[in-house]
FIMARNU-249944 format. One line per 10 residues: number of its first residue (from 1); for each residue x negated, y, z negated of N, C-alpha, C, O, CB. Coordinates in steps of 0.2 Angstrom, whole numbers. Glycine has a CB too. Layout:
NUM	X/Y/Z/X/Y/Z/X/Y/Z/X/Y/Z/X/Y/Z | ...
***
This chain:
1	-394/57/71/-390/57/74/-388/60/82/-388/66/82/-387/59/71 | -386/57/86/-385/61/93/-382/64/93/-376/63/91/-385/59/98 | -384/71/97/-378/76/94/-370/75/100/-369/72/105/-383/87/94 | -367/78/97/-359/79/101/-355/73/99/-349/72/101/-359/78/110 | -360/67/94/-355/60/89/-353/64/83/-357/69/81/-361/52/85 | -349/63/81/-347/66/74/-352/61/69/-355/56/70/-338/64/71 | -352/65/64/-354/62/59/-352/59/53/-349/62/50/-356/65/58 | -352/55/51/-350/48/45/-343/54/39/-339/51/35/-361/45/39 | -346/63/39/-341/64/34/-337/68/39/-332/69/36/-343/69/26 | -337/70/43/-331/73/50/-326/66/51/-320/66/51/-335/74/60
11	-331/61/51/-326/54/54/-321/53/46/-315/54/46/-334/43/56 | -323/52/42/-321/52/34/-315/61/34/-309/58/35/-331/53/27 | -313/67/33/-310/69/34/-307/71/40/-303/76/40/-310/70/32 | -308/66/47/-301/65/52/-296/62/49/-290/64/49/-302/61/57 | -302/55/44/-296/50/43/-290/51/35/-286/47/34/-300/42/42 | -293/56/33/-290/60/28/-284/66/32/-278/65/30/-296/64/25 | -285/69/36/-285/73/35/-277/68/41/-271/70/42/-291/79/35 | -278/62/42/-269/58/45/-269/56/41/-263/54/41/-267/53/52 | -270/55/38/-267/50/32/-264/55/28/-260/53/24/-271/45/27 | -266/62/27/-262/66/24/-255/69/26/-250/70/22/-266/71/24
21	-257/70/34/-251/69/41/-247/65/38/-244/67/33/-254/66/50 | -245/58/39/-244/54/40/-240/53/32/-234/51/31/-249/51/44 | -243/54/29/-238/52/23/-234/59/18/-230/59/13/-242/47/16 | -237/68/23/-232/70/19/-227/70/25/-222/72/23/-233/77/15 | -226/70/33/-224/67/35/-216/64/34/-210/66/34/-228/64/36 | -221/57/32/-215/52/29/-212/55/24/-206/54/24/-217/46/26 | -215/59/20/-211/61/13/-204/67/16/-198/66/16/-219/66/5 | -207/71/19/-201/76/25/-197/73/28/-191/74/27/-205/80/31 | -199/68/31/-192/63/35/-189/62/26/-185/66/24/-194/52/42 | -190/60/25/-186/53/17/-179/59/16/-173/60/17/-193/52/5
31	-185/64/12/-179/71/7/-174/74/14/-169/76/13/-187/82/3 | -176/73/20/-173/77/26/-166/72/25/-161/75/25/-178/77/35 | -167/66/25/-161/60/25/-159/60/21/-154/58/21/-163/54/27 | -161/60/15/-157/63/7/-155/66/9/-151/64/13/-159/65/1 | -153/73/8/-152/76/11/-143/76/12/-139/78/8/-157/75/15 | -143/75/19/-137/73/24/-135/67/20/-129/66/21/-140/72/33 | -139/61/15/-133/56/12/-133/59/7/-128/57/6/-134/49/11 | -134/62/4/-132/67/-2/-125/68/2/-122/63/3/-138/75/-4 | -124/74/5/-118/77/7/-113/75/10/-108/78/10/-119/80/10 | -116/68/13/-112/61/13/-107/61/7/-101/61/8/-117/55/12
41	-110/59/-1/-108/57/-4/-108/63/-5/-108/66/1/-110/52/-6 | -108/67/-9/-105/76/-13/-96/78/-5/-93/83/-6/-115/87/-12 | -96/74/0/-91/76/2/-87/69/1/-81/70/-1/-93/79/8 | -88/65/1/-82/60/2/-82/56/8/-78/51/8/-76/64/1 | -85/58/13/-86/55/19/-84/49/17/-85/46/12/-91/56/22 | -82/46/25/-77/37/25/-80/37/32/-81/42/35/-65/35/24 | -80/30/34/-78/29/37/-85/32/45/-91/30/45/-71/33/34 | -82/35/50/-85/36/56/-87/43/52/-91/42/48/-81/35/65 | -86/50/52/-88/53/46/-97/53/42/-100/58/40/-84/49/42 | -98/46/40/-100/49/35/-105/44/39/-110/43/35/-97/49/28
51	-104/39/47/-110/37/50/-113/40/54/-118/37/56/-109/32/52 | -111/46/57/-111/51/60/-116/57/54/-122/56/53/-103/51/63 | -115/59/53/-121/61/48/-125/59/45/-130/63/45/-120/64/43 | -127/53/40/-130/47/42/-135/49/47/-140/53/46/-124/41/45 | -133/47/54/-137/48/57/-141/52/61/-147/52/64/-136/45/59 | -136/59/61/-137/67/61/-143/67/54/-148/69/57/-128/72/59 | -144/65/48/-148/66/42/-154/62/46/-160/65/47/-145/62/35 | -154/55/50/-161/53/54/-162/54/59/-166/58/60/-164/48/56 | -160/54/63/-161/60/69/-165/65/65/-171/64/63/-152/65/72 | -160/70/62/-165/77/61/-172/73/54/-177/77/54/-158/86/56
61	-172/69/51/-177/69/46/-182/65/50/-187/63/47/-174/66/38 | -181/62/58/-186/62/60/-190/67/67/-196/68/70/-186/55/59 | -184/71/68/-187/76/71/-193/82/66/-198/86/67/-179/81/75 | -191/81/62/-196/88/57/-202/81/54/-206/84/52/-189/93/48 | -203/75/54/-208/72/53/-210/73/55/-215/75/52/-208/69/53 | -210/72/65/-214/72/69/-217/78/69/-223/79/70/-210/71/74 | -211/84/67/-216/92/68/-221/94/64/-226/97/65/-211/97/68 | -218/89/58/-225/90/51/-232/87/54/-238/90/53/-224/85/43 | -231/81/57/-237/76/57/-241/79/65/-245/75/68/-234/67/56 | -239/84/68/-241/87/74/-244/93/71/-250/94/71/-235/89/80
71	-240/97/68/-244/102/67/-250/105/60/-253/110/59/-240/106/67 | -248/98/58/-255/96/55/-261/97/58/-266/101/58/-254/90/53 | -259/90/60/-265/86/69/-268/94/68/-273/96/65/-259/84/80 | -263/98/73/-266/104/77/-270/109/75/-274/113/78/-261/108/78 | -268/108/66/-270/113/63/-279/111/60/-284/114/59/-265/114/57 | -277/105/59/-287/102/58/-290/101/65/-296/101/67/-289/91/53 | -285/100/70/-290/99/76/-294/109/74/-299/111/71/-285/98/88 | -289/113/77/-292/121/78/-296/122/74/-300/126/76/-288/127/77 | -298/120/64/-300/122/61/-308/115/63/-314/116/62/-296/125/55 | -306/110/65/-315/106/66/-315/110/71/-321/113/69/-316/96/68
81	-314/114/77/-315/117/82/-320/121/82/-325/122/85/-311/119/84 | -317/126/78/-323/133/74/-324/131/71/-321/135/67/-322/140/72 | -326/126/67/-333/122/63/-333/126/56/-338/128/53/-341/123/66 | -323/127/54/-325/124/46/-323/117/42/-325/117/36/-322/128/43
***
């Protein structure tokens, strides 16, 4: 194989890491939103207050999901560059 090109093993490792990052990001976002939903139910919120809590939970869930995705992929890239 040419120097500078990824081997099949490296491509497979990247694919696995991307899928891992996506799945864990989705789970974290879902859990974060579920906590907001449970909070809205536990406090017996209704109407506008409930919508605001759920919107905040969705926003926070999206942010935490993206944070997790970026963190995992950057960590993988750093390890790959170091040769691990």
